[in-house]
C-alpha positions, 0 to 999 in steps of 0.5 A: 151881252145886253140880251143875256142881261135882259134874259137874266133879269126876266128870270129873276123877275119870274122867281120874285113872282113865284116867291110872292105866290103870284103864279098867274103872273109868273106863268104869263112871264115864263110864256113870254120868254118862250122857255118851255121847261120854265113854263111847265114848272110855272104851270105846275105851281099854278095848278097846284095852287088851285088856279085855273086858266081863264080865257084871257091868260089861255089866249096869250099862252096858246098864241105864244107857243103857236107862233113858235111852232110848239103846237103840242103845248099850245093845244094842251093849254087850250084843252086845259082851259075850262071856258075858252073863248073865240080868241083862244081858239083863234090863237091856235088856228092862226098858228097852224095857218101861219105854218101852212097846215090846213088839216089842223086848221079846218079841224080846229075851226070845226071844233070852235063851231061845235063848242057853241062859239061863233067864229069871227072875222079873225077865225075866218081870216086864219081859215082862209090863210091856212088853205093849201089846195083850191078845193079848201079855198072854195070851201072857206069861201063858201063858209065866209059867204054863209056867215056873211063875214066878207070884210076887207081882211077876209076878202083879201085873203080869199083873193090871195089864196085863189091867185096863188093857187093859180085860179085867177078867174075865181079871184076876179069873180070874188073881187067883182061880187063883193066890190069892197072899197078897201085898198088892201082888197084892191092891192090883193087883186093887183098882186093876183093878176101879176102873179098869174101873168095878167099884167094888163089887167093888173094895171087896169085895176091899179088905175081904177083904184087911183080913180076911186081915190083909194089910199095908195101905200108901199104895198100897192105901188110894189104890186103894180110895179111887177106888171109894168114892161114900159120904163115910162110907166115905171117912172110914173110910179117912181114919181108917186113914190117920191111924192108920197115920201116912201123912198130914201130908206122909208120902204126898202121893199119899194126900193127893191121893186123899183130896182127890179122894174128898171132892170126888167125894162132894160134901164139898168143904169136907173136900177144902179142909181136906186141901189146907190141911194139906199142907205142900208141895202138888204139881201134882196137889194144886193140880189137886184144889183147883181141882176143889174150888172153891166156884164158877167164880170161885174156880177161876179165881182159884186157877188165876191163883195157880198161874200167878203162883207159876210153878208147874207146870201140866198138862192135868189142871189145865187140864181142871179149871179149864175144866170150872168155867168154864161160865158166860156171865159167865166167857166172857172168862176162858175165852178167856184160858185157851184162849189159854194152852193154845194158847201152851203147846201143849195144844191138841194134847191131845184132853182139853183140847179136849174141856174147851174144847168143854164150856165153850163149850157151857155158855156158849152159844157153840156156834160157838166150840165147833164151831170147836174141834171142827173144828180138832182133829187127832184127836177121840175119842168124848168130843169128839163127845159134848161137841159133841152135848151142847152143841147139846142143852143150847142147844136146837139139836136139828137140829144135835145130830142132824146131828152124831150122823148124821156120827158114824155116817157116820165109823163111830164107835160111839156109847157110852152118853153119846152115846145119853144126849145124843141121848135128851135131844134127843128129850125136849127136842123132845117127839118120841115117835117119835125117842125110840122110834127111839133106844130101838130103837137102844139095844137093837140096840147092847146098851146096854139092860142098862145101868142109866144107859141105862134111867134115861135112857129112863124120863126121856126118855119122861116128857118126851115125855108118854109116862108109860105107856112110862116105866112099861113100861120100869120094869116090865120091869127085872128088878133095880130099883135106886135109879137106876131108882127115882129116874128113875121118881119124878122122871118122875112128879113132872114129869108132875104124878102126885105121888100116884103118885110117893109110891106108887112110893116106898112100893113101892120102900122095901120093896124090898131096895135102898136109897134115897138123898138124891136119892130123898128130895128127889124124894119131898119135892117130891111131898109139897109139891105135894100139901101132904101135911104128915104124909108130909113129916114122916115123910120128914124123920124118915127123913132124920134117922135115915139121916144124909141130912138134911145133904145140900144138896138134902134140906135145901132140899126139907124147907124147901120142903115145910114152907113149901108146907104152911103151917108156916113156923115148922117151915121156919124151925126146919129152916133154922137147922140147914142148912149156911151155904153151901147157897144152895138152902136159903137160896132155899127159905126166901126163897121160903117167906117170900115165898109167905106174905107175910112180906116183912120176913123176906125182906128180913132173910134177903137182907141176912144172905146178903150179910153172910155173903158168899153171892152171891144168884142168879136164884132168890133175886131171884125170891123177893125180887120175889115178896114185893114183889109180894104186899106191893105194894112198887113202889119196893123191887121196882124197886130190887131189879130194877136191882141184880140185874145191877149188884151181883151180875151176875144177868141178869133173865129172864122170871120176874123181869119177870113179877113186876114186871108182876104187881106193877104190875097189882095196884096199878093201874099198868097203863101202867107194866106195859105200858111194862115189857113194851115195854122188856124186853130179851127177848121177852115170852111168853104168861104175861107177857100173861096177867098183864097181862090179869089186871091189866086185868081187876081194874082194868077197863082194857078197851083195854089188856086187848084188847091183852094178850088179842090178844097172848096169843091169838096166842101160845097160840090154844087158851088158854081163860084169854085168852077167859075173862078178856077176857069177864069184862072185857067183862062188868064194863064192861057190853059184853054184845054183845062177851061174846056175840061172844066166846062164839061165837068160843069155840064155833067154835074148840071152846075149852072152859074147863078145870074148876077142881080141888082136892084134900084129904087125909084120913087118908092118902087123897087126895080130888079135886074138880072144879067142880060135881062130884057124883061124890064119895060124900059130895057131898050132905053137902059141898054142904050144908056149903058152903051153910051157909058161903055163908050165914055169909059173906053174913051177915058185915058185912065182906063186900064188896058192890062186887066186879066182875062175873065172867061165865063164858061156858061153863056146866058 
């Protein structure tokens, strides 16, 4: 109502001016209202009364209509001006530049020069801003140099143009050539590096900017935040912001940038704290808050809150919430958001469609993902990459390769993300040939110098059981960084080469590059596999000194290594200091207690998790069921298994059923174990049947053991354990003919029992032993000690005499 009253007053004022024959004033007032018909009427009276446009009035009217995008009227007023000045021309040029119309910008700039007027810094600034392609930016740069008008506004515009058009090298060259001590120019250079992923250079320019004593403002601080990947650096910028008084509602853009930095660096709690301190968060703030959500459920609830308050929603908010919905249990909510996108017209936006493809891929709904892709008017490289990645993650390797082939048929150039997804396809298919072909293609496209590509190659070859190729790629890298080190270490650990992983870490630690939290978590995993307690303690100490001990993965890895090395007390001590919401650490402690038979502690931890509102996942339940299995708690295990889906929405998988079957087998409930297998909603794998066979072997159930062995051999014909366990079962039942027959089958199929192995570490050296091994230099002394131990054991009154007979048909 207030706006209507103001508009009415303005119309009355114009009417009064017309009645007083003050036509220039009336024309100016009508142009201020941006009321084209009224302006046309006022202009007609203006001309009829014999007035002509002067440069000052013309500049005002042209500027008003150019701002609103009414270029026809703006151009007419400029042409009607007998003697327009440079300001008049600039008004129209800046309008076209604002709407990114380079053709008219360059035509008008040439018209300005042909009229005999000299362009000024504002003309050049608009010319630079209006550039749409790199060639135009280069032309504008040349004009600015020729005219000698390279001030802060012009240079910052040139830097901005080069950077946004992807030519950061030209931007850097321009920056170094002019070297203007202007905070706007330096901020533009920082932004240019950040936009093009040159984060280290962006940080360097910002540090140099501070060293020169240039003024810092919200824009310079916002620009450098995009270059930070270490939360400690971000906290320094936060401290500067507080010191300068730019927070607490003074700069919402800086608050939003800080939120983004905290979320990106993994410190979501600090991002949420920033949001909670904002008095009037805008749509960007809510978008960042959704991105910082603890899980998909919280993200969806925040989005519902935004809708319930009738607040603005944009494509970036939709992308954030859809990216968080990658869980099958939230598929229905994801479909609801898709309906909202369709209703609001956001399905015309490629990035929103890409987020939908990503969500459906994570939920395993590749038919829906493909439908979204096929309905897109104009998909981009991200669309193709999302679809390929979705197929790869869901094990649909043929479809992924087919889409990749179609992408090439359309002459679309794959980028490093496409190639990373295809490498994953080759790795998951265990196809060395495909991996090598993709490697050649990467070299052909020139991506072999990219650090992320090299890391993907190392990982892919490792998954294809080509460790030598992984090592070759790693050794060919001229400048090894932490990404390469992590990829190679993880590959060695995945391949079971844990000692090699530790050696690689020792070598890498002596190199100039730093290690990160991922490196330490990988090395700790290797320590746990080798039960190398001393090395694990050293890595823990290193993590404490470097400040990386608070990382979620490092915390959980430290707990895991202590548990695997048998020092549960040290694991519990470490667990007392971990962050409350670190579910991975809780799971590590639960699994540790379970492995050591501490079922009381497992139940206490589980109940404490529920009290603190921490939702257990499939790993948590696996630890709980393992503890029940080791303690023989059948009723408790059945209760936990049924509560998984009912109370917490966790769908039992093969590992959970394997625990139950192992438990039934241990306590002799073999029929219950078989019934569980028959009633499982998923197909049993070889491990399930092997567990049942082991239970039958313990309790001498030959009939059920034969069923389990038959199923196991069908799934894994080369599995020596099936034959060994069945032969032991026959031997315990006195069926020696069956044992002999089984031995002949093994010989015919050339199946040999893999020898048992063990290792021990003494004074930093790892000693490996195999069954009946005599290769160790001190084997004579070792066997003498073993003989004495055997004698002591058999002399013990507590030794059981009625153990079942175990017969190994293959002698070594």
